[in-house]
C-alpha positions as CSV (number, residue, x, y, z in Angstrom):
1,X,0.4,0.0,-0.3
2,X,3.2,2.0,0.2
3,X,4.3,4.8,-2.6
4,X,6.8,7.1,-3.1
5,X,4.9,9.9,-1.2
6,X,2.7,8.3,1.1
7,X,-0.6,10.4,2.6
8,X,-0.1,10.7,6.0
9,X,-2.7,11.0,9.4
10,X,-4.9,13.6,8.7
11,X,-3.9,13.7,4.8
12,X,-7.1,13.3,2.2
13,X,-7.2,11.3,-0.9
14,X,-9.4,10.4,-3.3
15,X,-10.5,6.5,-4.6
16,X,-11.0,5.6,-7.7
17,X,-12.9,2.0,-8.8
18,X,-12.6,1.1,-12.3
19,X,-14.1,-2.4,-14.5
20,X,-12.4,-5.0,-15.2
21,X,-12.2,-3.3,-18.9
22,X,-10.2,-0.4,-17.5
23,X,-13.1,2.0,-17.3
24,X,-13.5,4.2,-14.5
25,X,-16.8,3.4,-12.2
26,X,-16.8,5.6,-9.6
27,X,-14.7,8.3,-7.3
28,X,-14.9,9.6,-4.4
29,X,-13.3,13.1,-3.2
30,X,-11.9,13.7,0.3
31,X,-11.6,10.7,2.0
32,X,-9.6,11.4,5.6
33,X,-6.3,9.2,6.0
34,X,-6.5,7.8,9.4
35,X,-3.6,5.3,9.3
36,X,-2.0,3.5,6.5
37,X,0.8,0.7,6.9
38,X,2.7,-1.5,4.5
39,X,-0.7,-3.6,4.0
40,X,-3.5,-1.4,4.6
41,X,-4.8,2.0,4.8
42,X,-7.9,3.1,6.9
43,X,-9.8,6.3,5.9
44,X,-13.1,8.0,6.8
45,X,-15.2,10.6,4.9
46,X,-18.4,12.5,5.5
47,X,-20.7,14.0,3.1
48,X,-18.2,13.4,0.6
49,X,-19.1,14.3,-3.3
50,X,-19.4,10.7,-5.5
51,X,-18.9,11.2,-9.1
52,X,-20.6,7.9,-11.2
53,X,-18.5,7.4,-14.4
54,X,-21.4,9.0,-16.3
55,X,-21.0,12.0,-15.0
56,X,-24.4,12.1,-12.1
57,X,-22.7,13.3,-8.9
58,X,-24.3,12.8,-5.3
59,X,-22.9,13.3,-1.9
60,X,-23.0,10.3,0.7
61,X,-25.2,11.0,3.9
62,X,-23.3,9.4,6.8
63,X,-19.7,8.9,7.6
64,X,-17.9,6.3,6.3
65,X,-15.0,4.1,7.5
66,X,-13.2,3.0,4.6
67,X,-10.6,-0.1,5.0
68,X,-8.5,-1.4,2.1
69,X,-5.7,-4.3,2.7
70,X,-3.6,-5.1,0.0
71,X,-3.9,-8.8,-0.1
72,X,-7.8,-9.0,0.2
73,X,-10.1,-9.2,-2.6
74,X,-12.6,-6.9,-0.9
75,X,-12.7,-3.5,0.9
76,X,-15.7,-2.4,3.3
77,X,-17.4,0.5,4.1
78,X,-18.6,0.9,7.8
79,X,-21.3,3.3,7.6
80,X,-22.1,5.1,11.2
81,X,-25.8,5.7,10.7
82,X,-28.3,7.2,13.2
83,X,-29.9,3.3,13.3
84,X,-26.7,1.6,13.9
85,X,-24.0,0.5,11.8
86,X,-23.6,-1.1,8.7
87,X,-21.4,-2.3,6.6
88,X,-21.1,-2.3,2.1
89,X,-18.2,-4.7,1.4
90,X,-17.3,-4.4,-2.3
91,X,-15.5,-7.7,-3.9
92,X,-12.7,-5.9,-5.5
93,X,-9.0,-6.2,-6.4
94,X,-6.7,-5.4,-3.4
95,X,-6.1,-1.5,-3.9
96,X,-3.0,0.1,-5.1
97,X,-2.0,3.9,-4.1
98,X,-0.2,6.4,-6.7
99,X,-0.1,9.9,-6.5
100,X,-3.9,10.7,-7.9
101,X,-5.8,8.2,-5.9
102,X,-6.3,5.0,-4.5
103,X,-7.7,2.9,-7.0
104,X,-9.0,-0.6,-7.7
105,X,-11.4,-2.5,-10.4
106,X,-14.6,-3.6,-8.6
107,X,-16.1,-7.4,-9.1
108,X,-19.8,-5.8,-9.0
109,X,-20.3,-8.8,-5.9
110,X,-21.4,-7.0,-3.0
111,X,-22.2,-8.2,0.7
112,X,-24.1,-5.9,2.8
113,X,-24.4,-6.2,6.5
114,X,-27.5,-4.2,8.5
115,X,-27.2,-2.9,11.8
116,X,-29.1,-6.6,13.0
117,X,-26.5,-8.9,11.7
118,X,-28.2,-9.9,8.5
119,X,-25.9,-10.2,5.6
120,X,-27.0,-10.4,1.6
121,X,-24.5,-11.1,-1.0
122,X,-26.0,-8.5,-3.9
123,X,-25.5,-8.1,-7.7
124,X,-24.5,-11.5,-8.4
125,X,-26.2,-11.2,-12.0
126,X,-24.0,-8.1,-12.8
127,X,-21.2,-10.1,-11.6
128,X,-22.3,-13.1,-13.8
129,X,-23.0,-10.6,-16.9
130,X,-19.5,-8.8,-16.6
131,X,-17.6,-12.3,-15.9
132,X,-19.1,-13.3,-19.6
133,X,-18.8,-10.0,-20.9
134,X,-15.3,-9.2,-19.9
135,X,-13.9,-13.3,-20.0
136,X,-13.0,-13.4,-16.1
137,X,-10.5,-15.9,-15.7
138,X,-11.1,-19.1,-14.0
139,X,-8.8,-17.7,-11.6
140,X,-10.4,-14.7,-10.9
141,X,-13.7,-16.2,-10.2
142,X,-11.8,-18.5,-8.0
143,X,-10.3,-15.3,-6.0
144,X,-13.3,-13.8,-5.6
145,X,-15.2,-16.9,-4.6
146,X,-12.9,-17.3,-1.8
147,X,-12.7,-13.7,-1.0
148,X,-16.6,-13.9,-0.3
149,X,-15.7,-17.0,2.2
150,X,-13.5,-14.9,3.9
151,X,-15.5,-11.5,4.1
152,X,-18.4,-13.6,5.6
153,X,-15.9,-15.6,8.1
154,X,-14.9,-11.7,9.1
155,X,-18.5,-10.7,9.9
156,X,-19.3,-13.6,11.7
157,X,-16.5,-13.2,13.9
158,X,-16.5,-9.3,14.0
159,X,-13.1,-9.5,13.2
160,X,-11.3,-6.0,12.2
161,X,-13.9,-3.4,10.7
162,X,-16.6,-5.5,11.7
163,X,-15.9,-5.0,15.4
164,X,-17.3,-2.1,17.6
165,X,-13.8,-1.6,19.3
166,X,-12.7,-0.7,15.8
167,X,-15.4,1.2,14.5
168,X,-14.9,3.2,18.2
169,X,-11.5,3.9,17.7
170,X,-11.7,4.9,14.3
171,X,-14.5,7.1,14.4
172,X,-13.1,8.8,17.6
173,X,-10.0,9.7,15.9
174,X,-11.3,11.2,12.5
175,X,-13.6,13.4,14.7
176,X,-10.6,14.9,16.9
177,X,-8.2,15.0,13.3
178,X,-11.8,17.0,11.9
179,X,-11.4,19.2,14.6
180,X,-8.2,20.5,13.9
181,X,-9.2,21.5,10.7
């Protein structure tokens, strides 16, 4: 996850997701970096401008912690809402951080976790459609399906971003850094 000029705690980065064919999918502006390490990046954004590939723009509604790891084929968005914490997990290539943005390939499959703990696998039809259209390799399909299992294990065991302590520590750190701005 390291780059030549690594962002530091409190710096803001852009996040860009692409599709398998290399086309831009979505861009998030102004995510505050909370932690970087050799393998991972944790950040937070709130009321952040999002631009879709077709030019549509919208603004996120709530604070969201983001978690990227260079060895896992998923990233995790922890949405902190009035009715509780929910998660949106993208099955995606490991992220790469360069001078422009943190970048990854979005592979359509998503796991949503609701505040009550219910889990849903989303966009299976979209995944199958894009797998055929862009000829996802058997290896990519195998990696993604394995990472769905890893993700579900993390959710069930409240590992990392799925633990209350993680959410409390990193959201409080975001609030502390935001007060300094």
